[in-house]
C-alpha distance (Angstrom), angle and dihedral (degrees) to the residues before:
residue distance angle dihedral
M1 . . .
R2 3.79 . .
S3 3.81 115.2 .
R4 3.77 119.9 -118.9
R5 3.77 118.3 -94.0
A6 3.75 118.7 -106.6
N7 3.78 119.2 -111.0
G8 3.82 109.3 -73.9
E9 3.81 93.2 9.6
G10 3.81 95.5 117.0
S11 3.82 94.5 107.4
I12 3.83 93.7 59.2
F13 3.79 113.2 102.3
P14 3.85 138.7 165.3
Y15 3.78 112.9 -85.8
R16 3.81 125.6 -178.7
N17 3.84 106.6 -56.4
G18 3.80 94.8 -11.9
F19 3.78 141.1 8.0
A20 3.78 139.1 -66.4
A21 3.79 138.2 -164.3
Y22 3.79 138.5 -176.4
V23 3.77 138.4 -146.9
W24 3.77 127.9 -162.4
I25 3.80 107.2 -118.4
T26 3.78 138.9 174.7
T27 3.81 113.4 -124.3
P28 3.83 122.1 -140.1
S29 3.84 87.1 -100.8
G30 3.84 91.0 57.9
K31 3.80 97.0 -106.4
R32 3.83 120.3 139.4
Q33 3.80 115.2 -135.7
R34 3.78 144.5 138.6
K35 3.78 122.3 -87.6
Y36 3.79 118.8 -163.0
V37 3.80 132.8 -147.2
Y38 3.80 125.5 -165.7
G39 3.80 139.1 -160.6
R40 3.79 145.3 155.7
T41 3.80 94.6 -111.6
R42 3.78 135.6 36.7
E43 3.81 91.0 -120.0
I44 3.83 92.5 55.7
V45 3.79 92.1 48.0
H46 3.80 91.7 46.9
S47 3.82 92.2 53.5
R48 3.80 90.6 48.8
W49 3.79 90.3 46.2
V50 3.81 90.7 52.8
E51 3.82 91.1 49.0
L52 3.81 92.3 49.0
T53 3.81 90.9 47.2
R54 3.80 89.9 55.3
K55 3.79 91.3 49.7
A56 3.80 91.1 49.7
A57 3.81 90.3 51.3
R58 3.81 91.8 53.5
G59 3.81 96.9 52.5
P60 3.80 146.0 -72.7
V61 3.81 117.8 -6.8
G62 3.79 124.9 -152.5
T63 3.78 116.2 -125.2
K64 3.82 97.5 -156.2
V65 3.77 117.8 54.7
P66 3.84 116.2 -163.8
T67 3.76 124.8 -140.8
A68 3.79 118.2 -100.4
G69 3.81 90.5 -104.7
Q70 3.81 93.9 49.6
F71 3.79 92.8 49.0
L72 3.82 94.8 46.5
H73 3.81 92.7 51.1
R74 3.80 90.1 50.4
W75 3.81 89.6 46.8
L76 3.82 90.2 52.7
E77 3.80 92.7 53.4
D78 3.81 99.5 38.0
T79 3.81 101.9 36.5
V80 3.80 113.4 14.2
A81 3.82 101.2 40.8
P82 3.85 97.1 51.2
N83 3.81 96.4 41.4
L84 3.80 109.5 32.6
A85 3.79 134.5 56.1
P86 3.83 118.2 -80.4
L87 3.81 91.2 -116.5
T88 3.81 90.2 53.4
Y89 3.79 90.3 49.9
A90 3.81 91.4 49.9
T91 3.81 91.4 49.6
Y92 3.81 93.3 48.0
E93 3.81 91.8 46.7
S94 3.81 91.0 50.5
H95 3.81 91.8 52.9
V96 3.80 92.2 47.5
K97 3.82 93.9 46.8
N98 3.81 99.1 42.2
Y99 3.80 103.3 33.6
I100 3.81 117.4 9.7
E101 3.80 100.6 42.9
P102 3.84 96.3 48.1
G103 3.81 90.4 45.9
I104 3.82 108.4 41.5
G105 3.79 103.4 -9.7
A106 3.81 94.5 109.1
M107 3.82 93.8 55.8
R108 3.78 118.8 99.6
L109 3.77 110.4 -103.4
D110 3.80 96.0 -125.2
R111 3.81 91.9 48.5
L112 3.78 96.5 58.5
R113 3.78 108.7 122.0
V114 3.78 131.0 -167.5
A115 3.81 89.9 -115.6
D116 3.83 91.5 54.0
V117 3.79 94.0 51.3
Q118 3.81 92.3 42.6
A119 3.82 92.9 51.9
W120 3.80 91.6 47.6
L121 3.82 93.5 50.2
N122 3.80 89.8 48.0
R123 3.82 89.9 54.4
L124 3.81 91.5 51.9
A125 3.79 89.8 63.3
T126 3.84 92.1 56.0
Q127 3.82 105.6 28.8
C128 3.81 120.9 93.6
Q129 3.79 106.0 -119.3
C130 3.81 93.2 -153.5
C131 3.80 87.0 65.6
A132 3.81 97.9 35.9
Q133 3.82 94.9 51.3
G134 3.80 95.0 44.2
K135 3.79 94.7 -115.8
D136 3.79 91.4 140.1
A137 3.78 92.9 57.3
R138 3.81 91.4 53.1
R139 3.80 91.3 46.9
A140 3.80 90.7 51.6
L141 3.81 89.8 56.8
R142 3.81 89.3 55.2
G143 3.79 92.8 45.4
T144 3.82 93.3 -113.0
A145 3.80 99.2 106.5
R146 3.78 117.8 162.5
C147 3.80 139.8 144.1
C148 3.82 112.6 37.2
A149 3.81 91.8 -3.4
V150 3.80 88.6 70.9
G151 3.80 96.5 32.9
Q152 3.80 96.5 -101.5
C153 3.79 108.9 105.7
C154 3.80 113.8 -155.4
H155 3.84 91.5 -153.2
R156 3.79 92.0 -137.6
V157 3.79 98.4 170.4
A158 3.79 128.3 175.5
S159 3.80 112.8 -85.7
S160 3.78 122.4 -124.6
R161 3.82 88.6 -105.4
T162 3.81 91.1 53.4
V163 3.81 91.9 48.6
K164 3.80 89.2 50.5
D165 3.81 91.8 50.3
I166 3.82 91.4 48.1
R167 3.80 90.8 51.7
T168 3.82 89.2 48.7
V169 3.82 91.7 54.0
L170 3.81 92.2 46.9
R171 3.81 91.9 46.9
S172 3.80 91.5 50.8
G173 3.80 91.6 49.4
L174 3.81 93.8 47.6
N175 3.81 90.0 48.3
S176 3.79 86.3 60.9
A177 3.82 89.5 50.6
V178 3.82 89.8 52.5
R179 3.81 90.9 51.1
Q180 3.81 89.0 51.2
E181 3.83 88.8 51.2
L182 3.79 92.5 -119.1
L183 3.82 89.7 120.8
D184 3.78 134.0 32.2
R185 3.79 94.8 -149.4
N186 3.77 140.9 10.0
V187 3.80 107.8 -112.3
A188 3.82 91.9 -170.6
Q189 3.81 89.2 68.6
L190 3.80 91.1 59.7
V191 3.81 100.3 52.8
Q192 3.79 123.8 95.5
I193 3.78 124.0 -132.0
P194 3.81 131.3 -171.2
K195 3.76 113.1 -80.5
Q196 3.76 110.1 -106.5
R197 3.77 113.5 -126.3
K198 3.77 113.7 -128.0
R199 3.75 109.8 -141.2
K200 3.77 118.9 -152.4
L201 3.76 113.3 -120.2
V202 3.77 118.7 -138.8
P203 3.81 106.9 -144.6
W204 3.76 123.5 -152.6
T205 3.76 117.2 -94.9
S206 3.79 118.8 -120.1
E207 3.82 88.7 -105.3
E208 3.82 91.9 53.7
A209 3.81 91.4 48.2
R210 3.83 90.5 49.0
R211 3.82 91.5 52.0
I212 3.80 91.8 49.3
L213 3.80 92.1 51.8
E214 3.80 93.6 45.0
S215 3.80 90.9 50.2
A216 3.81 92.3 49.3
R217 3.82 91.7 48.2
S218 3.80 94.7 47.6
D219 3.82 90.4 49.3
S220 3.84 90.9 48.7
D221 3.78 89.2 -123.3
P222 3.84 108.0 -169.2
L223 3.82 88.8 -140.1
Y224 3.81 94.0 54.8
A225 3.81 92.9 108.4
A226 3.81 90.1 50.7
Y227 3.82 90.8 51.6
V228 3.80 89.7 52.3
L229 3.82 92.7 51.0
V230 3.80 91.2 49.9
L231 3.81 97.9 44.6
V232 3.81 99.7 36.9
L233 3.82 103.5 34.1
G234 3.82 99.4 22.3
L235 3.80 95.5 -126.3
R236 3.77 118.9 170.0
K237 3.79 121.3 -117.6
G238 3.80 93.0 -106.0
E239 3.81 91.7 48.7
V240 3.80 91.8 51.4
L241 3.81 91.9 49.7
G242 3.80 91.5 45.9
L243 3.80 96.0 48.5
S244 3.82 112.8 117.3
W245 3.80 132.0 -167.5
E246 3.81 89.8 -111.4
A247 3.82 87.9 64.9
V248 3.82 92.9 56.9
N249 3.81 122.9 81.3
F250 3.79 111.5 -173.2
G251 3.79 92.0 177.0
Q252 3.80 92.5 63.0
G253 3.80 94.6 28.3
T254 3.82 95.1 -123.0
L255 3.79 140.0 115.8
V256 3.81 135.0 -171.5
P257 3.84 122.9 -148.2
D258 3.82 94.0 -149.4
H259 3.83 97.1 150.1
Q260 3.78 137.2 42.9
L261 3.79 136.4 -162.1
Q262 3.80 117.3 -132.8
R263 3.79 133.3 -179.0
V264 3.79 111.7 -139.4
R265 3.78 110.3 -177.8
R266 3.82 103.2 -55.1
S267 3.79 97.9 -18.1
L268 3.80 133.1 86.0
L269 3.79 114.0 -139.0
Y270 3.81 122.1 -159.4
R271 3.80 102.6 -159.3
E272 3.76 142.8 156.5
T273 3.78 116.1 -88.7
K274 3.78 118.9 -88.3
T275 3.82 99.4 -106.1
E276 3.79 136.2 26.0
A277 3.81 89.4 -121.3
S278 3.81 88.5 67.5
D279 3.82 90.0 64.0
A280 3.81 94.4 69.3
W281 3.80 117.4 122.8
L282 3.80 110.9 -109.4
P283 3.82 126.4 -151.9
M284 3.79 111.7 -111.5
P285 3.81 113.9 -139.0
D286 3.79 120.0 -147.3
I287 3.82 92.4 -102.2
V288 3.81 89.6 58.8
A289 3.79 94.1 47.4
A290 3.80 90.9 47.8
A291 3.80 92.2 51.7
R292 3.83 93.7 71.7
P293 3.80 117.2 105.7
S294 3.79 108.9 -87.5
G295 3.80 122.9 -131.6
V296 3.80 93.8 15.9
Y297 3.79 102.8 88.1
S298 3.79 132.8 22.3
R299 3.76 129.0 -154.4
T300 3.76 120.2 -96.7
G301 3.76 125.1 -142.7
N302 3.79 94.0 -90.7
G303 3.78 93.2 49.9
R304 3.81 95.0 -105.7
L305 3.75 127.7 120.6
P306 3.80 117.2 -119.9
A307 3.78 117.2 -115.6
R308 3.76 119.0 -108.6
S309 3.76 116.6 -91.3
G310 3.79 110.0 -85.1
S311 3.81 93.8 1.0
R312 3.78 99.4 132.8
R313 3.78 118.4 168.1
T314 3.73 112.4 -104.1
T315 3.76 131.6 -178.7
C316 3.78 117.5 -141.8
R317 3.76 113.0 -145.8
R318 3.75 126.1 -143.3
């Protein structure tokens, strides 16, 4: 004898090798229509029907759900590119293209489960990326085959830091999907990844730094001034490369690292520094002032150095 239907189960019906059900929803465009759910058993369909009913009660429901790869590429172009730095965009795009899309990109966005993401991240820590990303096939075309292409796998797996960064990109993308009401929860927040070991850095002593600078100066190293800026003022590499004469005031003995130079793929970007705190004027000790090339520039009345002839600031775009 057939069991009684559960409350609200009247729209479940046999369909092919399982069951199906529908819920009346309102699409983002305001149109009313049916949306179907499917499953092998009545219990599975009923749980999906209940979940869809709750979504329909909260607001509009999309009728077409993209795959994880399709959504992440759209998220990169519509959200990341206009709002974040070009280098951040390039890094995110690289993780999506090389790791996320080959692993779970073909899965429908709303069918991503914690177990799926967890299993994929676990594989990244053991799978040779030369093989997984097809690098061997491209090398074979150029006649430089190695690793798995010649039967000697190099076992170049993703590091714990890389796995963490990949999870961060996926979590950020799925957060956007939650805000757009395409997902109810972010499964990337629920997975576990290997704990990254923090290694203690051993900085140079003041005596070691002094010997390095003295050696560079005695050898007339063209990067001596850059070494001084890094060791004395703690500037980053990009800030040193982006420093212009307009940002140096010899009269007051100060400088401001308000721009940086970055390499993004094959382009050089001359951009503002990452945070407003980086734009603070810094005192310039005598060793920094003395590190400038001698006999090339002379002081002006206001203590600044004139810019080189024809050296206008330009910003390279991605």
